[in-house]
C-alpha positions in Angstrom: -0.1 -0.1 0.0 1.3 3.5 -0.8 1.0 5.7 2.3 1.0 9.4 2.8 4.2 10.8 4.7 2.1 11.2 7.7 1.1 7.7 7.6 4.8 6.5 7.4 5.2 8.4 10.6 3.4 6.1 12.6 4.9 3.1 10.5 8.3 3.9 11.1 7.2 4.5 15.2 5.8 1.1 15.2 9.2 -0.2 13.9 11.0 1.8 16.3 8.9 0.8 19.3 9.3 -2.8 18.5 12.9 -2.4 18.1 13.5 -0.6 21.4 11.7 -3.3 23.3 12.8 -6.4 21.4 15.8 -5.8 19.2 18.1 -2.9 18.8 20.4 -2.0 22.1 21.0 1.5 20.1 17.4 2.4 20.4 17.1 1.7 24.0 20.3 4.0 24.8 18.5 6.9 23.1 15.2 7.7 25.0 12.6 10.2 22.9 12.6 13.7 23.9 9.3 14.5 25.8 8.5 17.3 23.4 9.3 15.2 20.5 7.2 12.1 20.6 8.4 10.4 17.5 11.2 10.3 15.0 10.6 10.9 11.4 12.5 10.5 8.2 11.9 12.5 4.6 13.0 11.1 1.5 15.4 12.7 -1.1 12.8 13.5 -3.6 9.2 15.0 -3.9 7.7 12.0 -6.1 9.7 9.3 -4.0 6.5 7.9 -2.1 7.7 5.1 0.4 6.2 1.4 -0.6 7.8 -1.0 1.6 9.6 -1.3 4.8 11.5 -4.3 6.4 13.4 -4.4 9.7 16.6 -6.7 9.9 15.6 -8.5 13.4 19.3 -9.1 13.9 20.6 -5.5 13.7 17.7 -3.1 13.8 18.8 -1.6 10.4 15.6 -0.6 8.4 15.3 -1.0 4.6 12.8 1.4 2.8 11.7 0.7 -0.7 10.7 3.9 -2.2 10.2 5.3 -6.0 13.8 5.1 -7.5 15.4 4.3 -4.3 16.0 1.6 -1.5 17.3 3.4 1.6 19.2 1.6 4.6 18.2 3.4 8.0 19.6 3.0 11.5 17.1 2.1 14.3 16.8 5.8 14.9 16.1 6.8 11.1 19.4 7.9 10.2 20.2 7.4 6.4 23.1 4.7 6.3 23.1 3.7 2.5 20.9 4.9 -0.6 20.9 2.9 -3.8 19.3 4.3 -6.8 16.7 2.2 -9.0 15.3 4.5 -11.4 14.2 6.2 -13.4 15.2 4.4 -16.8 13.8 4.3 -20.3 10.8 1.8 -20.3 7.3 1.0 -21.8 4.7 -1.3 -20.0 3.8 -2.6 -23.4 7.4 -4.2 -24.1 7.2 -7.9 -23.5 9.8 -9.3 -23.2 11.2 -6.1 -22.1 13.6 -3.9 -24.2 16.5 -4.9 -22.2 16.3 -8.6 -23.6 15.0 -7.7 -27.2 14.2 -4.4 -29.1 10.8 -3.0 -28.6 8.7 -1.0 -31.1 7.0 0.8 -28.4 8.2 4.5 -27.5 10.3 4.3 -24.6 10.1 7.1 -22.1 11.9 8.1 -18.6 10.0 5.8 -16.3 9.9 5.7 -12.3 10.7 2.4 -10.8 8.2 1.7 -8.0 9.2 -0.7 -5.3 6.8 -3.5 -5.2 8.5 -6.0 -3.1 11.4 -5.8 -0.4 12.5 -9.1 1.3 15.6 -9.9 3.5 17.0 -13.1 2.8 18.7 -13.7 6.1 20.5 -16.8 4.9 22.6 -15.2 2.1 22.7 -11.8 3.9 21.0 -9.9 0.9 17.8 -7.9 0.0 15.4 -8.7 -2.7 14.2 -5.5 -3.9 11.8 -6.0 -7.0 10.6 -3.0 -8.8 7.8 -1.9 -11.5 10.6 -1.4 -14.6 10.7 -3.9 -17.4 7.9 -6.0 -16.5 9.0 -6.2 -12.9 12.4 -7.6 -12.4 14.4 -7.9 -9.4 17.7 -6.8 -7.7 19.8 -8.7 -5.1 21.5 -6.3 -2.9 24.0 -6.9 -0.2 22.5 -5.8 3.4 25.7 -4.4 4.5 26.3 -1.6 1.7 23.4 -2.3 -0.9 25.8 -3.4 -3.5 24.4 -5.0 -6.5 25.0 -8.8 -6.2 22.7 -9.7 -9.2 19.7 -8.7 -11.2 18.6 -11.6 -13.3 16.6 -10.6 -16.8 17.4 -13.0 -19.4 14.5 -15.6 -18.7 10.7 -15.1 -19.0 10.4 -16.3 -15.3 12.6 -13.1 -14.3 9.7 -11.0 -14.9 7.6 -11.3 -11.9 4.7 -8.9 -12.6 3.4 -6.2 -15.0 1.4 -4.4 -12.5 2.9 -0.8 -11.7 1.3 -0.1 -8.5 3.1 -0.8 -4.9 1.1 -3.6 -2.9 0.7 -5.7 -6.0 3.3 -8.2 -5.3 4.0 -10.1 -1.9 6.6 -12.7 -1.3 7.2 -15.3 1.4 10.7 -17.0 1.8 10.8 -20.6 2.8 14.3 -21.7 4.3 16.0 -24.8 4.4 19.4 -25.7 6.1 20.8 -28.0 3.8 19.4 -26.9 0.2 18.6 -23.5 -1.6 15.6 -21.6 -0.4 12.2 -21.1 -2.1 10.6 -17.7 -2.6 6.8 -17.8 -3.2 5.6 -15.1 -5.4 2.0 -13.8 -5.2 1.0 -11.0 -7.8 -1.7 -9.2 -9.3 -1.4 -10.1 -13.1 -3.4 -6.9 -14.6 -5.2 -8.8 -17.4 -2.0 -10.8 -18.5 -2.4 -14.4 -17.1 -0.7 -15.7 -20.3 2.6 -13.7 -19.1 2.3 -13.9 -15.2 1.2 -16.7 -12.9 -1.0 -15.3 -9.9 1.3 -17.6 -7.4 4.5 -19.4 -7.7 7.5 -20.9 -6.2 11.0 -19.9 -7.2 14.5 -21.1 -6.5 16.7 -18.9 -4.4 20.1 -19.9 -5.5 23.2 -19.2 -3.3 24.7 -17.4 -6.1 22.9 -14.2 -6.8 23.8 -14.4 -10.5 23.1 -17.8 -11.1 21.3 -18.6 -14.3 18.6 -20.7 -12.1 17.9 -17.6 -9.8 13.9 -17.0 -9.6 13.2 -20.1 -11.8 10.4 -22.3 -11.0 11.0 -24.8 -8.5 9.6 -27.5 -11.0 8.5 -26.9 -14.6 7.8 -29.5 -17.4 5.5 -29.7 -20.2 2.3 -30.4 -18.1 2.8 -29.4 -14.4 4.8 -26.4 -13.0 5.0 -24.8 -9.4 2.5 -22.1 -10.3 -1.2 -21.1 -10.5 -2.3 -19.2 -13.5 -5.9 -17.8 -13.8 -7.7 -19.1 -16.9 -8.2 -16.5 -19.7 -12.2 -17.5 -19.6 -12.2 -16.0 -16.3 -11.8 -12.6 -17.9 -14.6 -13.2 -20.3 -16.9 -13.2 -17.1 -15.1 -10.6 -15.2 -13.1 -8.3 -17.4 -11.0 -6.5 -14.8 -10.7 -9.7 -12.7 -7.5 -10.0 -10.6 -6.4 -11.4 -7.2 -5.0 -8.7 -5.0 -2.6 -10.0 -2.5 -2.7 -8.2 0.8 -0.3 -10.2 3.0 1.4 -13.3 3.2 3.3 -15.7 5.8 4.5 -19.3 6.5 3.4 -21.4 9.2 3.9 -25.2 9.9 4.2 -26.8 6.7 2.2 -24.3 4.7 2.4 -20.8 3.1 -0.6 -18.5 3.4 -1.6 -15.3 1.4 -4.6 -13.0 2.2 -6.2 -11.8 -0.8 -9.0 -9.7 -2.1 -10.7 -10.8 -5.3 -14.0 -9.9 -7.3 -16.9 -12.3 -7.7 -20.1 -11.9 -9.6 -23.1 -12.8 -7.3 -26.9 -12.6 -7.8 -28.2 -10.4 -4.9 -31.4 -12.0 -3.3 -34.6 -11.1 -5.5 -32.6 -10.1 -8.5 -32.2 -11.5 -11.8 -29.0 -9.7 -12.7 -25.5 -10.2 -11.3 -23.3 -7.7 -9.4 -19.8 -7.3 -8.7 -18.4 -7.7 -5.2 -15.1 -8.1 -3.6 -14.5 -11.2 -1.2 -11.6 -11.8 1.1 -10.1 -15.1 1.0 -7.2 -16.8 2.7 -5.1 -19.2 0.3 -3.0 -22.0 1.4 -0.3 -24.1 -0.2 2.1 -26.7 1.0 5.7 -25.8 1.3 6.5 -28.9 -0.6 4.1 -29.0 -3.2 5.9 -28.4 -6.4 2.8 -29.1 -8.4 0.6 -26.8 -6.7 -2.1 -29.5 -5.9 -2.6 -28.0 -2.5 -4.0 -24.9 -3.5 -7.0 -24.2 -1.1 -8.8 -21.0 -0.5 -11.3 -20.0 1.9 -13.4 -17.0 2.4 -12.9 -14.9 5.5 -14.9 -11.9 7.1 -16.0 -10.5 10.4 -19.5 -9.3 11.7 -20.5 -7.0 14.5 -23.8 -6.0 15.6 -25.4 -7.0 12.4 -22.7 -5.1 10.2 -20.7 -7.1 7.6 -16.9 -6.0 7.3 -15.7 -8.1 4.3 -13.3 -5.8 2.5 -9.8 -6.8 3.8 -7.3 -3.9 4.4 -4.3 -5.5 6.2 -3.2 -8.3 8.6 -0.6 -9.8 10.8 0.6 -12.7 12.0 1.3 -13.2 16.0 1.1 -15.5 18.7 -1.7 -15.6 21.2 0.0 -15.2 24.4 -1.1 -16.5 27.6 -4.0 -14.1 28.4 -5.4 -14.0 25.0 -4.9 -17.8 24.5 -6.9 -18.5 27.8 -9.9 -16.6 26.5 -9.8 -18.2 23.0 -9.2 -21.8 24.3 -6.1 -22.3 22.5 -2.2 -22.5 23.5 -0.1 -19.4 24.0 2.0 -20.4 21.0 -0.5 -20.7 18.7 -0.8 -18.7 15.5 -3.4 -15.7 15.6 -4.1 -13.4 12.6 -4.8 -9.8 13.3 -7.0 -8.6 10.5 -8.3 -5.1 9.4 -11.6 -5.2 7.4 -13.6 -2.3 6.1 -17.3 -2.3 6.1 -19.1 -3.9 3.0 -17.5 -5.7 0.0 -18.2 -3.4 -3.1 -15.8 -0.6 -3.2 -12.2 -1.8 -3.4 -10.5 1.2 -4.0 -12.8 3.6 -2.1 -13.6 1.6 1.0 -15.7 2.9 3.7 -14.4 4.6 6.6 -16.3 2.0 9.0 -13.7 -0.7 9.7 -13.1 -3.4 12.4 -10.2 -5.2 13.9 -10.7 -8.8 14.0 -8.8 -11.9 15.0 -8.6 -15.6 13.7 -7.2 -18.5 15.2 -5.1 -20.0 12.2 -5.9 -23.6 13.5 -9.4 -23.1 13.3 -9.1 -22.1 9.4 -6.9 -25.0 9.0 -9.7 -27.5 10.5 -12.3 -25.9 7.9 -10.0 -26.5 5.2 -9.4 -30.0 6.3 -13.2 -30.5 6.6 -13.7 -29.3 2.9 -10.7 -31.6 1.7 -12.4 -34.5 3.2 -15.9 -33.7 1.7 -14.5 -33.2 -1.5 -12.6 -36.4 -1.8 -15.8 -38.2 -0.7 -17.1 -36.6 -3.9 -19.4 -34.1 -2.5 -20.0 -31.0 -4.2 -17.7 -29.0 -6.6 -14.3 -27.4 -6.5 -16.1 -24.0 -5.9 -13.6 -21.4 -7.3 -15.1 -18.4 -8.6 -12.2 -17.9 -11.0 -11.4 -21.4 -12.2 -13.7 -21.9 -14.9 -17.0 -20.7 -16.4 -18.8 -23.9 -15.0 -18.4 -25.6 -11.7 -16.1 -28.8 -11.7 -17.5 -31.8 -9.7 -15.4 -33.4 -6.7 -14.2 -36.7 -7.4 -14.3 -39.5 -4.8 -10.8 -41.1 -3.7 -10.4 -43.7 -0.8 -7.6 -42.1 1.2 -6.8 -40.4 4.9 -6.6 -36.6 4.9 -5.0 -35.6 7.9 -3.6 -32.0 9.0 -0.8 -32.0 6.6 -2.4 -33.4 3.5 -1.0 -31.8 0.2 -3.3 -32.9 -2.5 -3.3 -35.0 -5.4 -3.6 -34.5 -9.2 -7.3 -34.0 -8.7 -9.7 -32.0 -6.8 -7.4 -28.8 -7.0 -7.4 -26.1 -7.0 -10.1 -26.1 -4.5 -12.5 -23.6 -2.8 -14.4 -23.5 0.4 -17.8 -22.0 0.1 -18.9 -21.1 3.8 -17.0 -17.9 5.1 -14.9 -18.4 8.2 -15.8 -15.4 10.6 -13.3 -13.6 12.6 -13.7 -12.4 16.2 -14.3 -8.5 16.2 -12.3 -7.0 19.1 -12.4 -3.1 18.0 -14.4 -1.1 15.5 -13.7 2.5 14.1 -16.6 4.3 12.3 -14.9 7.8 11.2 -11.2 7.1 10.6 -10.5 3.8 8.6 -8.0 1.7 10.1 -5.3 0.6 7.2 -2.6 -1.1 8.6 -2.0 -3.4 11.7 0.8 -5.1 13.5 1.1 -7.2 16.9 3.2 -8.8 19.2 3.0 -10.4 22.9 4.6 -8.4 25.8 4.5 -9.9 29.3 1.7 -12.6 28.2 -0.4 -9.8 26.8 -1.3 -9.4 23.2 -0.7 -5.9 21.7 -1.9 -4.3 18.7 -0.9 -1.1 16.8 -3.2 -0.2 14.2 -2.6 2.8 11.8 -5.7 4.8 10.2 -6.2 6.7 7.2 -5.8 10.0 8.7 -2.2 8.8 10.0 -3.0 8.2 13.7 -1.7 5.4 15.6 -3.9 3.3 18.1 -2.6 1.0 20.5 
């Protein structure tokens, strides 16, 4: 999400507060001045909106992805290093990009909007993906932001043609004895033939290796990816899956999404477009992506539906919250922010709710759905999969908590919504971001609002 400078003040404050309590000795040694309640950082350029922020949990250093810039900041927001990423001559209609072959479209100076920023701890590097050239990534050394590599020779090196920030989300799955994996989820902007909406890629040790960002598995028939069928765009011309958040837990990788659907309102003969928030789950080791399942999520309080996902954050329950939820203190809890209704993605209503989900309960719902589908009950029930519903096929097998699918009954959708527990609502100043952690057995949440306020 692109935020105003005012909103970034609270974002940087959250980072500073978390660092001062959990990470950075430097931050603890420098108490904030009582007349200056928070520290701010302003970029070098007027057009340089901030897009993404990651904090090195080992050093407290902050990496900031902006338009045409990557910044490395100290924990008290002093600039340590700057790396320029643009602008450069480009045209979004060039595919493959003009850096691979000549493009007949006119080239103009184009800003490079940071679309993804990840720390690869194992190899001590930063993965910074931008909007230039159909979405290629740089690998930068954490210490000095020196460019270690910039793969662009193969089709799979182009991750997304969407030029907005907030259109790409990545999750790194790390291994001790082999190369890591990078799960990439992206809006495709009407180009499903070029870009899978979710894929898993190789993160090679050598930043300049030919196989960097190659699909984990790819043959003539099967690959580590999910593509939106072109038929879907005949029903919903502007269809796309927007990825709000992603994380790994246990044997799975999860993405929280917002996607359009056509529904028939009660008593109406015509269909209208609404947006549905869904959680997507994949097994970490599933190279064929047979484990893809998505389940709708939402929230309700006093008869008001909150269905448009704005933000999310994974945390632990903590002892006190765990007791009230009937779970363990180390159980995973999703803190989510939804705005009211489900019709306006770009102009969400100001009424919003902070809700929590127990991840285990979502997984239990997914397991029930898998078991019923493998009994041959119902259809695959994915709005975007095909024009018509595909019936589930029966198979005699045991489906446990870690079942990763077969080359049947996939990808699969859950029809009934999992409802979160509403814990706070805001009617006038829409909540737009959330972060949470456990402090002395208490679960604390910081929420950012549309007007740039921070709620604790």
